[in-house]
C-alpha positions in Angstrom: 40.7 -18.8 -18.6 43.8 -20.4 -17.1 43.4 -21.7 -13.6 46.6 -19.9 -12.8 44.5 -16.7 -13.1 42.1 -18.0 -10.4 42.5 -18.4 -6.7 44.1 -21.7 -5.9 42.3 -22.6 -2.7 39.3 -21.8 -0.6 35.6 -21.3 -1.6 36.4 -19.3 -4.7 38.9 -21.8 -6.2 37.2 -23.2 -9.4 36.1 -26.8 -8.8 37.2 -29.5 -11.3 34.2 -30.3 -13.5 32.9 -33.9 -13.8 32.6 -33.4 -17.6 33.5 -30.7 -20.1 32.0 -30.2 -23.6 31.8 -27.7 -26.4 28.4 -26.4 -27.5 28.2 -24.8 -30.9 26.0 -21.8 -31.2 23.8 -20.8 -34.2 26.6 -18.9 -35.9 29.3 -21.5 -35.2 30.7 -19.9 -32.1 32.3 -22.5 -29.7 31.2 -22.3 -26.1 33.1 -24.0 -23.3 30.7 -25.8 -21.0 31.3 -27.4 -17.6 29.1 -29.9 -15.9 29.4 -30.6 -12.2 27.8 -33.0 -9.8 26.0 -36.3 -10.6 26.0 -35.6 -14.4 24.7 -39.0 -15.3 21.8 -39.0 -12.8 18.9 -37.6 -14.7 16.8 -37.5 -11.5 19.2 -34.9 -10.1 17.7 -31.4 -10.7 19.6 -29.2 -13.1 20.9 -25.7 -12.5 22.4 -23.5 -15.3 24.7 -20.6 -14.5 25.4 -17.7 -16.8 28.1 -15.3 -15.7 28.5 -11.6 -16.4 30.7 -9.2 -18.4 34.5 -9.8 -18.0 33.9 -13.0 -15.9 34.0 -16.7 -16.5 32.7 -20.0 -15.0 35.2 -19.4 -12.1 32.8 -16.6 -11.0 30.3 -19.3 -9.8 32.8 -21.4 -7.9 31.1 -21.0 -4.5 27.7 -21.9 -5.9 29.0 -24.9 -7.9 30.9 -26.2 -4.9 27.7 -26.2 -2.7 25.1 -27.2 -5.3 27.1 -30.0 -7.0 26.5 -32.5 -4.1 22.9 -33.1 -5.3 22.4 -31.0 -8.4 23.6 -31.3 -12.0 25.3 -27.9 -12.3 26.0 -26.5 -15.7 28.2 -23.4 -16.2 29.5 -22.0 -19.4 31.8 -19.2 -20.6 30.1 -16.5 -22.6 31.7 -16.0 -26.0 35.1 -14.4 -25.7 35.2 -15.0 -22.0 37.1 -17.7 -20.1 37.7 -20.6 -22.5 35.2 -19.7 -25.1 36.9 -18.1 -28.1 36.0 -14.6 -29.2 33.6 -14.2 -32.0 32.9 -11.4 -34.5 29.2 -11.5 -33.5 28.6 -9.7 -30.3 25.1 -8.6 -29.2 22.0 -9.7 -27.3 20.9 -12.0 -30.1 24.2 -13.8 -29.9 23.8 -14.1 -26.1 20.4 -15.7 -26.6 21.7 -18.0 -29.3 24.5 -19.2 -26.9 22.2 -19.9 -24.0 19.9 -21.9 -26.2 22.8 -23.9 -27.5 24.0 -24.7 -24.0 20.5 -25.8 -22.9 20.2 -28.0 -25.9 23.6 -29.5 -25.4 23.1 -30.4 -21.7 19.5 -31.0 -21.0 17.1 -33.7 -22.2 14.2 -32.5 -24.4 11.6 -30.8 -22.2 13.7 -31.0 -19.1 13.3 -28.0 -16.8 16.2 -26.2 -15.0 16.7 -23.3 -12.7 18.6 -20.7 -14.7 20.6 -18.1 -12.8 22.2 -15.1 -14.5 24.5 -12.5 -13.0 24.8 -9.1 -14.7 25.3 -9.8 -18.4 24.2 -13.3 -17.6 20.9 -11.9 -16.5 20.7 -9.9 -19.6 21.3 -13.1 -21.5 18.2 -14.6 -19.9 16.2 -11.6 -20.8 17.4 -11.7 -24.4 16.4 -15.4 -24.7 13.1 -15.1 -22.8 10.9 -15.4 -25.9 13.0 -18.2 -27.6 11.5 -21.6 -27.9 14.7 -23.3 -26.6 14.6 -21.2 -23.5 10.9 -21.7 -22.8 11.3 -25.4 -23.2 13.9 -25.7 -20.5 13.4 -22.7 -18.0 11.6 -23.8 -14.9 12.5 -20.7 -12.9 15.0 -17.9 -13.0 17.3 -16.0 -10.6 18.4 -12.6 -11.8 21.4 -11.3 -9.8 22.7 -7.7 -10.1 21.4 -6.9 -13.5 19.3 -4.5 -15.6 17.5 -4.3 -18.9 18.3 -0.8 -20.1 19.9 2.6 -19.3 22.9 0.9 -17.7 25.3 3.7 -18.3 22.9 6.5 -17.4 21.9 4.8 -14.1 25.4 3.8 -13.0 26.8 5.5 -10.0 30.4 4.5 -10.6 31.1 8.2 -11.1 30.1 10.1 -7.9 28.2 12.9 -9.6 24.6 13.9 -9.9 22.7 12.2 -12.7 23.1 14.0 -16.0 25.0 14.2 -19.3 28.4 14.7 -17.6 28.1 11.7 -15.4 26.8 9.6 -18.3 29.7 10.7 -20.6 32.3 10.0 -18.0 30.8 6.6 -17.1 30.8 5.6 -20.7 34.5 6.5 -21.1 35.4 4.6 -18.0 33.4 1.4 -18.6 34.3 1.4 -22.3 38.0 2.0 -21.8 40.4 0.2 -24.1 43.2 0.4 -21.5 44.7 -2.9 -20.3 44.0 -3.8 -16.7 47.5 -5.2 -16.1 48.5 -7.4 -13.2 46.4 -7.7 -10.0 48.1 -5.2 -7.7 46.9 -3.5 -4.5 45.8 -0.5 -6.5 44.0 -2.6 -9.0 42.2 -4.4 -6.2 41.2 -1.1 -4.6 39.8 0.2 -7.9 37.9 -3.0 -8.6 36.5 -3.1 -5.1 35.3 0.5 -5.4 33.6 0.0 -8.8 32.1 -3.5 -8.3 31.9 -4.5 -4.7 30.6 -3.3 -1.4 32.9 -1.4 1.0 32.8 -4.3 3.5 33.9 -7.0 1.0 36.5 -9.3 2.5 40.0 -9.4 1.0 39.6 -12.9 -0.4 36.4 -11.9 -2.2 38.1 -9.0 -3.8 41.1 -11.1 -4.8 38.9 -13.7 -6.4 37.0 -11.1 -8.4 40.1 -9.2 -9.5 41.8 -12.4 -10.8 38.7 -13.3 -12.8 38.1 -9.8 -14.3 41.8 -9.2 -15.1 41.9 -12.5 -17.0 39.3 -11.2 -19.5 41.0 -10.1 -22.8 41.1 -6.3 -23.3 39.4 -6.4 -26.7 36.6 -8.6 -25.4 36.1 -6.3 -22.5 35.8 -3.3 -24.8 33.5 -4.9 -27.4 31.0 -6.1 -24.9 31.1 -2.8 -23.1 29.7 -1.3 -26.3 26.9 -3.8 -26.3 26.0 -3.0 -22.8 26.1 0.7 -23.5 23.3 0.4 -26.0 21.3 -2.3 -24.2 17.6 -2.3 -24.4 15.9 -5.5 -23.2 12.8 -4.1 -21.6 10.7 -6.1 -24.1 12.6 -9.3 -22.9 11.6 -8.7 -19.3 8.0 -8.7 -20.3 8.5 -12.0 -22.1 10.1 -13.7 -19.1 7.0 -15.5 -17.9 8.6 -18.1 -15.6 8.8 -17.6 -11.8 11.7 -15.1 -11.4 13.5 -14.0 -8.2 15.7 -10.8 -8.2 18.7 -10.1 -6.0 20.6 -6.8 -5.8 23.1 -5.2 -3.5 22.2 -1.7 -2.1 25.8 -0.5 -2.8 25.8 -1.8 -6.4 27.3 1.0 -8.6 27.0 -0.8 -11.9 23.4 -1.9 -11.7 21.9 0.0 -8.8 18.7 -1.1 -7.1 16.6 1.1 -9.4 17.1 -1.6 -12.0 16.0 -4.5 -9.8 12.8 -2.5 -8.9 12.1 -1.8 -12.5 12.5 -5.5 -13.3 10.1 -6.5 -10.5 7.5 -4.1 -11.8 7.7 -5.5 -15.4 8.2 -9.2 -14.8 5.0 -11.2 -15.4 5.8 -13.6 -12.4 8.2 -11.9 -10.1 8.8 -13.7 -6.8 10.2 -10.5 -5.2 13.3 -8.5 -4.9 16.0 -9.2 -2.2 18.1 -6.1 -1.5 21.3 -6.9 0.3 22.5 -4.0 2.5 26.0 -2.8 1.8 26.7 -5.3 -0.9 27.9 -4.3 -4.4 27.6 -5.7 -7.9 29.3 -9.1 -7.3 26.5 -10.7 -5.2 27.3 -14.4 -6.0 30.8 -13.8 -4.5 29.8 -11.3 -1.9 26.8 -13.3 -0.6 27.5 -16.8 -1.7 25.3 -18.6 0.9 22.3 -16.3 0.1 22.6 -16.7 -3.7 23.0 -20.5 -3.4 20.0 -20.6 -1.0 17.9 -18.7 -3.5 18.8 -21.2 -6.2 18.0 -24.1 -3.9 14.6 -22.6 -3.1 13.8 -22.3 -6.8 14.8 -25.8 -7.5 12.8 -27.2 -4.6 9.7 -25.2 -5.5 9.7 -25.3 -9.3 11.8 -28.1 -10.8 12.6 -30.9 -8.3 9.2 -32.5 -8.8 9.6 -32.6 -12.6 9.4 -36.2 -13.9 12.2 -37.1 -16.3 11.1 -39.8 -18.6 13.7 -39.4 -21.3 16.9 -40.4 -19.6 18.0 -42.4 -22.6 18.2 -39.1 -24.6 20.3 -37.3 -22.1 23.6 -36.1 -23.8 26.5 -38.4 -22.8 29.3 -36.0 -23.9 33.0 -36.3 -23.1 35.8 -33.8 -23.3 35.9 -34.0 -27.1 32.2 -33.8 -27.8 30.7 -31.0 -29.8 27.0 -30.4 -30.0 25.8 -28.5 -33.0 22.7 -26.4 -32.4 20.1 -27.2 -34.8 21.7 -30.5 -35.8 
């Protein structure tokens, strides 16, 4: 995603990464990865950020800015999003492959990290929960505004009673092939209604609108079809690491019913934090709280990890490509 499509200043302006690299997924898909903070200090705890549908690494700007002072922060663009090229393969297995590739490219063998996923990023974590590469590196997880199944049926974007009509209309809206066009006042109002709480500040809405509108139309449509058919309930039961859940009470895309279902199914749930009046974009709407949750998980579950394999830590530069499985 061009930085021209992001806000230019303030807490939501994308920070300049200390290092960039390309991770290669199992099917050859190229993934843009950014590393922030003290990237050569293997004693600094690692945090991995996975963004959601139609977003990019820019979505995590506020968290990166605060965490990078003392953490190695790793953020990547999901395939087809941001600066990661689109790929013919789209599905939950591809999402899991990609996360494993990023973990392998950026962390030393056996090194633990806190992994935070928002929306489709949380679904990525669930899809990868049983993978050896995920289990090797996941010390704790934060799931923000996400769900494991019945996304369209449970969505309240269309203000009707639950049922076939609401589900049909929601599917048509979320799966629309129409271009989003420029970020106009009307576009901001629509995006705010669908994805953010009614009290969201203008600069928050502007940041989200610029990120979402930068997503290619074809990519937005293809991944909407994946989310429509999503069923990762089995992945939730496999997510055995300590996991915290955050949701906004005004989330229309993944309402609190999803967070409560996750909490009931997770083997080691640390609890659900419901944020009054907030919508789907919790890392942008409540940046301090989400950052604080990540810090808590780092302190409790990964900071004490001893890193004895510093010499194996990837020293990648802007031209480095790391092939998964190589």
